[in-house]
Chimera marker file (.cmm) of the C-alpha trace (Angstrom):
<marker_set name="trace">
<marker id="1" x="-0.053" y="0.037" z="-0.037" r="1" g="1" b="0" radius="0.5"/>
<marker id="2" x="2.847" y="2.321" z="0.623" r="1" g="1" b="0" radius="0.5"/>
<marker id="3" x="4.408" y="1.874" z="-2.790" r="1" g="1" b="0" radius="0.5"/>
<marker id="4" x="0.738" y="2.498" z="-4.377" r="1" g="1" b="0" radius="0.5"/>
<marker id="5" x="0.328" y="5.454" z="-2.281" r="1" g="1" b="0" radius="0.5"/>
<marker id="6" x="3.901" y="6.960" z="-3.525" r="1" g="1" b="0" radius="0.5"/>
<marker id="7" x="3.183" y="6.009" z="-7.069" r="1" g="1" b="0" radius="0.5"/>
<marker id="8" x="-0.469" y="6.844" z="-7.610" r="1" g="1" b="0" radius="0.5"/>
<marker id="9" x="-1.344" y="4.948" z="-10.747" r="1" g="1" b="0" radius="0.5"/>
<marker id="10" x="1.560" y="2.476" z="-10.717" r="1" g="1" b="0" radius="0.5"/>
<marker id="11" x="0.783" y="-0.708" z="-12.899" r="1" g="1" b="0" radius="0.5"/>
<marker id="12" x="1.300" y="-4.196" z="-11.500" r="1" g="1" b="0" radius="0.5"/>
<marker id="13" x="4.723" y="-4.551" z="-13.522" r="1" g="1" b="0" radius="0.5"/>
<marker id="14" x="6.281" y="-1.556" z="-12.041" r="1" g="1" b="0" radius="0.5"/>
<marker id="15" x="5.017" y="-2.654" z="-8.698" r="1" g="1" b="0" radius="0.5"/>
<marker id="16" x="6.392" y="-6.001" z="-8.821" r="1" g="1" b="0" radius="0.5"/>
<marker id="17" x="9.698" y="-4.596" z="-9.766" r="1" g="1" b="0" radius="0.5"/>
<marker id="18" x="9.507" y="-2.079" z="-7.080" r="1" g="1" b="0" radius="0.5"/>
<marker id="19" x="8.962" y="-4.854" z="-4.438" r="1" g="1" b="0" radius="0.5"/>
<marker id="20" x="11.308" y="-7.560" z="-6.116" r="1" g="1" b="0" radius="0.5"/>
<marker id="21" x="8.335" y="-9.608" z="-6.326" r="1" g="1" b="0" radius="0.5"/>
<marker id="22" x="6.953" y="-11.902" z="-9.125" r="1" g="1" b="0" radius="0.5"/>
<marker id="23" x="4.174" y="-10.353" z="-10.987" r="1" g="1" b="0" radius="0.5"/>
<marker id="24" x="1.595" y="-13.358" z="-10.165" r="1" g="1" b="0" radius="0.5"/>
<marker id="25" x="2.236" y="-12.843" z="-6.408" r="1" g="1" b="0" radius="0.5"/>
<marker id="26" x="1.619" y="-9.044" z="-6.367" r="1" g="1" b="0" radius="0.5"/>
<marker id="27" x="-1.467" y="-9.607" z="-8.468" r="1" g="1" b="0" radius="0.5"/>
<marker id="28" x="-2.543" y="-11.914" z="-5.832" r="1" g="1" b="0" radius="0.5"/>
<marker id="29" x="-1.697" y="-9.267" z="-3.007" r="1" g="1" b="0" radius="0.5"/>
<marker id="30" x="-3.666" y="-6.558" z="-5.058" r="1" g="1" b="0" radius="0.5"/>
<marker id="31" x="-6.539" y="-9.082" z="-5.406" r="1" g="1" b="0" radius="0.5"/>
<marker id="32" x="-6.714" y="-9.251" z="-1.576" r="1" g="1" b="0" radius="0.5"/>
<marker id="33" x="-6.442" y="-5.452" z="-1.168" r="1" g="1" b="0" radius="0.5"/>
<marker id="34" x="-9.087" y="-4.978" z="-3.756" r="1" g="1" b="0" radius="0.5"/>
<marker id="35" x="-11.412" y="-7.509" z="-1.900" r="1" g="1" b="0" radius="0.5"/>
<marker id="36" x="-10.796" y="-5.652" z="1.385" r="1" g="1" b="0" radius="0.5"/>
<marker id="37" x="-11.866" y="-2.495" z="-0.246" r="1" g="1" b="0" radius="0.5"/>
<marker id="38" x="-8.486" y="-0.860" z="-0.011" r="1" g="1" b="0" radius="0.5"/>
<marker id="39" x="-7.487" y="-0.482" z="-3.705" r="1" g="1" b="0" radius="0.5"/>
<marker id="40" x="-9.000" y="-0.273" z="-7.028" r="1" g="1" b="0" radius="0.5"/>
<marker id="41" x="-7.751" y="-1.166" z="-10.588" r="1" g="1" b="0" radius="0.5"/>
<marker id="42" x="-8.529" y="1.013" z="-13.432" r="1" g="1" b="0" radius="0.5"/>
<marker id="43" x="-7.794" y="1.310" z="-17.061" r="1" g="1" b="0" radius="0.5"/>
<marker id="44" x="-4.459" y="2.930" z="-17.820" r="1" g="1" b="0" radius="0.5"/>
<marker id="45" x="-4.394" y="6.437" z="-19.086" r="1" g="1" b="0" radius="0.5"/>
<marker id="46" x="-1.410" y="5.579" z="-21.000" r="1" g="1" b="0" radius="0.5"/>
<marker id="47" x="-1.814" y="2.163" z="-22.302" r="1" g="1" b="0" radius="0.5"/>
<marker id="48" x="-4.942" y="0.124" z="-23.177" r="1" g="1" b="0" radius="0.5"/>
<marker id="49" x="-3.185" y="-2.968" z="-22.008" r="1" g="1" b="0" radius="0.5"/>
<marker id="50" x="-2.022" y="-1.729" z="-18.597" r="1" g="1" b="0" radius="0.5"/>
<marker id="51" x="-3.932" y="-1.481" z="-15.431" r="1" g="1" b="0" radius="0.5"/>
<marker id="52" x="-3.348" y="1.037" z="-12.819" r="1" g="1" b="0" radius="0.5"/>
<marker id="53" x="-3.561" y="0.813" z="-9.238" r="1" g="1" b="0" radius="0.5"/>
<marker id="54" x="-4.943" y="3.359" z="-6.918" r="1" g="1" b="0" radius="0.5"/>
<marker id="55" x="-5.652" y="3.470" z="-3.236" r="1" g="1" b="0" radius="0.5"/>
<marker id="56" x="-9.366" y="4.081" z="-2.240" r="1" g="1" b="0" radius="0.5"/>
<marker id="57" x="-10.592" y="6.195" z="0.593" r="1" g="1" b="0" radius="0.5"/>
<marker id="58" x="-10.457" y="3.305" z="3.088" r="1" g="1" b="0" radius="0.5"/>
<marker id="59" x="-6.929" y="2.454" z="1.824" r="1" g="1" b="0" radius="0.5"/>
<marker id="60" x="-5.924" y="6.073" z="2.197" r="1" g="1" b="0" radius="0.5"/>
<marker id="61" x="-7.353" y="6.203" z="5.694" r="1" g="1" b="0" radius="0.5"/>
<marker id="62" x="-5.154" y="3.188" z="6.650" r="1" g="1" b="0" radius="0.5"/>
<marker id="63" x="-2.011" y="5.123" z="5.355" r="1" g="1" b="0" radius="0.5"/>
<marker id="64" x="-3.273" y="8.160" z="7.526" r="1" g="1" b="0" radius="0.5"/>
<marker id="65" x="-3.456" y="5.868" z="10.678" r="1" g="1" b="0" radius="0.5"/>
<marker id="66" x="0.267" y="4.731" z="9.810" r="1" g="1" b="0" radius="0.5"/>
<marker id="67" x="1.368" y="8.386" z="9.594" r="1" g="1" b="0" radius="0.5"/>
<marker id="68" x="-0.294" y="9.334" z="12.778" r="1" g="1" b="0" radius="0.5"/>
<marker id="69" x="1.350" y="6.407" z="14.637" r="1" g="1" b="0" radius="0.5"/>
<marker id="70" x="4.701" y="6.914" z="13.151" r="1" g="1" b="0" radius="0.5"/>
<marker id="71" x="4.418" y="10.862" z="14.410" r="1" g="1" b="0" radius="0.5"/>
<marker id="72" x="3.297" y="9.531" z="17.854" r="1" g="1" b="0" radius="0.5"/>
<marker id="73" x="6.253" y="6.952" z="18.196" r="1" g="1" b="0" radius="0.5"/>
<marker id="74" x="8.604" y="9.716" z="17.273" r="1" g="1" b="0" radius="0.5"/>
<marker id="75" x="7.226" y="12.078" z="19.823" r="1" g="1" b="0" radius="0.5"/>
<marker id="76" x="7.558" y="9.191" z="22.506" r="1" g="1" b="0" radius="0.5"/>
<marker id="77" x="11.001" y="8.403" z="21.437" r="1" g="1" b="0" radius="0.5"/>
<marker id="78" x="12.168" y="12.118" z="21.721" r="1" g="1" b="0" radius="0.5"/>
<marker id="79" x="11.057" y="12.222" z="25.292" r="1" g="1" b="0" radius="0.5"/>
<marker id="80" x="13.182" y="9.020" z="26.492" r="1" g="1" b="0" radius="0.5"/>
<marker id="81" x="16.268" y="9.413" z="28.204" r="1" g="1" b="0" radius="0.5"/>
<marker id="82" x="19.481" y="8.470" z="26.105" r="1" g="1" b="0" radius="0.5"/>
<marker id="83" x="20.247" y="5.393" z="28.158" r="1" g="1" b="0" radius="0.5"/>
<marker id="84" x="16.791" y="4.121" z="27.593" r="1" g="1" b="0" radius="0.5"/>
<marker id="85" x="17.039" y="4.769" z="23.933" r="1" g="1" b="0" radius="0.5"/>
<marker id="86" x="20.370" y="2.885" z="23.788" r="1" g="1" b="0" radius="0.5"/>
<marker id="87" x="18.688" y="-0.094" z="25.526" r="1" g="1" b="0" radius="0.5"/>
<marker id="88" x="15.758" y="-0.115" z="23.131" r="1" g="1" b="0" radius="0.5"/>
<marker id="89" x="18.224" y="-0.091" z="20.324" r="1" g="1" b="0" radius="0.5"/>
<marker id="90" x="20.064" y="-2.956" z="21.736" r="1" g="1" b="0" radius="0.5"/>
<marker id="91" x="17.060" y="-4.905" z="22.166" r="1" g="1" b="0" radius="0.5"/>
<marker id="92" x="15.794" y="-4.122" z="18.760" r="1" g="1" b="0" radius="0.5"/>
<marker id="93" x="18.943" y="-5.187" z="17.177" r="1" g="1" b="0" radius="0.5"/>
<marker id="94" x="18.784" y="-8.550" z="18.834" r="1" g="1" b="0" radius="0.5"/>
<marker id="95" x="15.200" y="-8.975" z="17.359" r="1" g="1" b="0" radius="0.5"/>
<marker id="96" x="16.010" y="-10.496" z="13.991" r="1" g="1" b="0" radius="0.5"/>
<marker id="97" x="18.248" y="-13.275" z="15.691" r="1" g="1" b="0" radius="0.5"/>
<marker id="98" x="15.647" y="-14.102" z="18.350" r="1" g="1" b="0" radius="0.5"/>
<marker id="99" x="13.063" y="-14.319" z="15.425" r="1" g="1" b="0" radius="0.5"/>
<marker id="100" x="15.171" y="-16.644" z="13.381" r="1" g="1" b="0" radius="0.5"/>
<marker id="101" x="16.048" y="-18.760" z="16.458" r="1" g="1" b="0" radius="0.5"/>
<marker id="102" x="12.182" y="-18.833" z="17.010" r="1" g="1" b="0" radius="0.5"/>
<marker id="103" x="11.163" y="-19.649" z="13.391" r="1" g="1" b="0" radius="0.5"/>
<marker id="104" x="13.720" y="-22.596" z="13.304" r="1" g="1" b="0" radius="0.5"/>
<marker id="105" x="12.487" y="-24.132" z="16.791" r="1" g="1" b="0" radius="0.5"/>
<marker id="106" x="8.636" y="-23.326" z="16.645" r="1" g="1" b="0" radius="0.5"/>
<marker id="107" x="6.393" y="-26.344" z="15.438" r="1" g="1" b="0" radius="0.5"/>
<marker id="108" x="4.654" y="-25.505" z="12.066" r="1" g="1" b="0" radius="0.5"/>
<marker id="109" x="0.802" y="-25.170" z="12.674" r="1" g="1" b="0" radius="0.5"/>
<marker id="110" x="-1.339" y="-27.052" z="10.280" r="1" g="1" b="0" radius="0.5"/>
<marker id="111" x="-4.729" y="-25.560" z="9.385" r="1" g="1" b="0" radius="0.5"/>
<marker id="112" x="-7.549" y="-28.043" z="9.965" r="1" g="1" b="0" radius="0.5"/>
<marker id="113" x="-8.640" y="-29.141" z="6.270" r="1" g="1" b="0" radius="0.5"/>
<marker id="114" x="-12.234" y="-28.803" z="5.438" r="1" g="1" b="0" radius="0.5"/>
<marker id="115" x="-12.690" y="-32.592" z="5.030" r="1" g="1" b="0" radius="0.5"/>
<marker id="116" x="-11.571" y="-33.310" z="8.781" r="1" g="1" b="0" radius="0.5"/>
<marker id="117" x="-14.254" y="-32.835" z="11.360" r="1" g="1" b="0" radius="0.5"/>
<link id1="1" id2="2" r="1" g="1" b="0" radius="0.2"/>
<link id1="2" id2="3" r="1" g="1" b="0" radius="0.2"/>
<link id1="3" id2="4" r="1" g="1" b="0" radius="0.2"/>
<link id1="4" id2="5" r="1" g="1" b="0" radius="0.2"/>
<link id1="5" id2="6" r="1" g="1" b="0" radius="0.2"/>
<link id1="6" id2="7" r="1" g="1" b="0" radius="0.2"/>
<link id1="7" id2="8" r="1" g="1" b="0" radius="0.2"/>
<link id1="8" id2="9" r="1" g="1" b="0" radius="0.2"/>
<link id1="9" id2="10" r="1" g="1" b="0" radius="0.2"/>
<link id1="10" id2="11" r="1" g="1" b="0" radius="0.2"/>
<link id1="11" id2="12" r="1" g="1" b="0" radius="0.2"/>
<link id1="12" id2="13" r="1" g="1" b="0" radius="0.2"/>
<link id1="13" id2="14" r="1" g="1" b="0" radius="0.2"/>
<link id1="14" id2="15" r="1" g="1" b="0" radius="0.2"/>
<link id1="15" id2="16" r="1" g="1" b="0" radius="0.2"/>
<link id1="16" id2="17" r="1" g="1" b="0" radius="0.2"/>
<link id1="17" id2="18" r="1" g="1" b="0" radius="0.2"/>
<link id1="18" id2="19" r="1" g="1" b="0" radius="0.2"/>
<link id1="19" id2="20" r="1" g="1" b="0" radius="0.2"/>
<link id1="20" id2="21" r="1" g="1" b="0" radius="0.2"/>
<link id1="21" id2="22" r="1" g="1" b="0" radius="0.2"/>
<link id1="22" id2="23" r="1" g="1" b="0" radius="0.2"/>
<link id1="23" id2="24" r="1" g="1" b="0" radius="0.2"/>
<link id1="24" id2="25" r="1" g="1" b="0" radius="0.2"/>
<link id1="25" id2="26" r="1" g="1" b="0" radius="0.2"/>
<link id1="26" id2="27" r="1" g="1" b="0" radius="0.2"/>
<link id1="27" id2="28" r="1" g="1" b="0" radius="0.2"/>
<link id1="28" id2="29" r="1" g="1" b="0" radius="0.2"/>
<link id1="29" id2="30" r="1" g="1" b="0" radius="0.2"/>
<link id1="30" id2="31" r="1" g="1" b="0" radius="0.2"/>
<link id1="31" id2="32" r="1" g="1" b="0" radius="0.2"/>
<link id1="32" id2="33" r="1" g="1" b="0" radius="0.2"/>
<link id1="33" id2="34" r="1" g="1" b="0" radius="0.2"/>
<link id1="34" id2="35" r="1" g="1" b="0" radius="0.2"/>
<link id1="35" id2="36" r="1" g="1" b="0" radius="0.2"/>
<link id1="36" id2="37" r="1" g="1" b="0" radius="0.2"/>
<link id1="37" id2="38" r="1" g="1" b="0" radius="0.2"/>
<link id1="38" id2="39" r="1" g="1" b="0" radius="0.2"/>
<link id1="39" id2="40" r="1" g="1" b="0" radius="0.2"/>
<link id1="40" id2="41" r="1" g="1" b="0" radius="0.2"/>
<link id1="41" id2="42" r="1" g="1" b="0" radius="0.2"/>
<link id1="42" id2="43" r="1" g="1" b="0" radius="0.2"/>
<link id1="43" id2="44" r="1" g="1" b="0" radius="0.2"/>
<link id1="44" id2="45" r="1" g="1" b="0" radius="0.2"/>
<link id1="45" id2="46" r="1" g="1" b="0" radius="0.2"/>
<link id1="46" id2="47" r="1" g="1" b="0" radius="0.2"/>
<link id1="47" id2="48" r="1" g="1" b="0" radius="0.2"/>
<link id1="48" id2="49" r="1" g="1" b="0" radius="0.2"/>
<link id1="49" id2="50" r="1" g="1" b="0" radius="0.2"/>
<link id1="50" id2="51" r="1" g="1" b="0" radius="0.2"/>
<link id1="51" id2="52" r="1" g="1" b="0" radius="0.2"/>
<link id1="52" id2="53" r="1" g="1" b="0" radius="0.2"/>
<link id1="53" id2="54" r="1" g="1" b="0" radius="0.2"/>
<link id1="54" id2="55" r="1" g="1" b="0" radius="0.2"/>
<link id1="55" id2="56" r="1" g="1" b="0" radius="0.2"/>
<link id1="56" id2="57" r="1" g="1" b="0" radius="0.2"/>
<link id1="57" id2="58" r="1" g="1" b="0" radius="0.2"/>
<link id1="58" id2="59" r="1" g="1" b="0" radius="0.2"/>
<link id1="59" id2="60" r="1" g="1" b="0" radius="0.2"/>
<link id1="60" id2="61" r="1" g="1" b="0" radius="0.2"/>
<link id1="61" id2="62" r="1" g="1" b="0" radius="0.2"/>
<link id1="62" id2="63" r="1" g="1" b="0" radius="0.2"/>
<link id1="63" id2="64" r="1" g="1" b="0" radius="0.2"/>
<link id1="64" id2="65" r="1" g="1" b="0" radius="0.2"/>
<link id1="65" id2="66" r="1" g="1" b="0" radius="0.2"/>
<link id1="66" id2="67" r="1" g="1" b="0" radius="0.2"/>
<link id1="67" id2="68" r="1" g="1" b="0" radius="0.2"/>
<link id1="68" id2="69" r="1" g="1" b="0" radius="0.2"/>
<link id1="69" id2="70" r="1" g="1" b="0" radius="0.2"/>
<link id1="70" id2="71" r="1" g="1" b="0" radius="0.2"/>
<link id1="71" id2="72" r="1" g="1" b="0" radius="0.2"/>
<link id1="72" id2="73" r="1" g="1" b="0" radius="0.2"/>
<link id1="73" id2="74" r="1" g="1" b="0" radius="0.2"/>
<link id1="74" id2="75" r="1" g="1" b="0" radius="0.2"/>
<link id1="75" id2="76" r="1" g="1" b="0" radius="0.2"/>
<link id1="76" id2="77" r="1" g="1" b="0" radius="0.2"/>
<link id1="77" id2="78" r="1" g="1" b="0" radius="0.2"/>
<link id1="78" id2="79" r="1" g="1" b="0" radius="0.2"/>
<link id1="79" id2="80" r="1" g="1" b="0" radius="0.2"/>
<link id1="80" id2="81" r="1" g="1" b="0" radius="0.2"/>
<link id1="81" id2="82" r="1" g="1" b="0" radius="0.2"/>
<link id1="82" id2="83" r="1" g="1" b="0" radius="0.2"/>
<link id1="83" id2="84" r="1" g="1" b="0" radius="0.2"/>
<link id1="84" id2="85" r="1" g="1" b="0" radius="0.2"/>
<link id1="85" id2="86" r="1" g="1" b="0" radius="0.2"/>
<link id1="86" id2="87" r="1" g="1" b="0" radius="0.2"/>
<link id1="87" id2="88" r="1" g="1" b="0" radius="0.2"/>
<link id1="88" id2="89" r="1" g="1" b="0" radius="0.2"/>
<link id1="89" id2="90" r="1" g="1" b="0" radius="0.2"/>
<link id1="90" id2="91" r="1" g="1" b="0" radius="0.2"/>
<link id1="91" id2="92" r="1" g="1" b="0" radius="0.2"/>
<link id1="92" id2="93" r="1" g="1" b="0" radius="0.2"/>
<link id1="93" id2="94" r="1" g="1" b="0" radius="0.2"/>
<link id1="94" id2="95" r="1" g="1" b="0" radius="0.2"/>
<link id1="95" id2="96" r="1" g="1" b="0" radius="0.2"/>
<link id1="96" id2="97" r="1" g="1" b="0" radius="0.2"/>
<link id1="97" id2="98" r="1" g="1" b="0" radius="0.2"/>
<link id1="98" id2="99" r="1" g="1" b="0" radius="0.2"/>
<link id1="99" id2="100" r="1" g="1" b="0" radius="0.2"/>
<link id1="100" id2="101" r="1" g="1" b="0" radius="0.2"/>
<link id1="101" id2="102" r="1" g="1" b="0" radius="0.2"/>
<link id1="102" id2="103" r="1" g="1" b="0" radius="0.2"/>
<link id1="103" id2="104" r="1" g="1" b="0" radius="0.2"/>
<link id1="104" id2="105" r="1" g="1" b="0" radius="0.2"/>
<link id1="105" id2="106" r="1" g="1" b="0" radius="0.2"/>
<link id1="106" id2="107" r="1" g="1" b="0" radius="0.2"/>
<link id1="107" id2="108" r="1" g="1" b="0" radius="0.2"/>
<link id1="108" id2="109" r="1" g="1" b="0" radius="0.2"/>
<link id1="109" id2="110" r="1" g="1" b="0" radius="0.2"/>
<link id1="110" id2="111" r="1" g="1" b="0" radius="0.2"/>
<link id1="111" id2="112" r="1" g="1" b="0" radius="0.2"/>
<link id1="112" id2="113" r="1" g="1" b="0" radius="0.2"/>
<link id1="113" id2="114" r="1" g="1" b="0" radius="0.2"/>
<link id1="114" id2="115" r="1" g="1" b="0" radius="0.2"/>
<link id1="115" id2="116" r="1" g="1" b="0" radius="0.2"/>
<link id1="116" id2="117" r="1" g="1" b="0" radius="0.2"/>
</marker_set>
């Protein structure tokens, strides 16, 4: 959504390249965003073969919420004493390692199939 917001009217190919993802995966992602009422696809203004992507009001509302949260976190961080900020940074830097460790040891959850009851 951030990329679509930044590049209003971007097409799937350009979005796929910007996200370093396969077009089919980005198309499925956009399908979900469209189904959730956050995005709309429309005919390109420059090419009859391309589709442009735009956030609709509810999608824009989510980006507004993100921006608000970012400002609030920034305000809080600016009020923290330096020692607490250093401690926070150290813990955040340890997070990727802890996440990899957790991912490697956590059992995989299997979703119940529709056929088992």
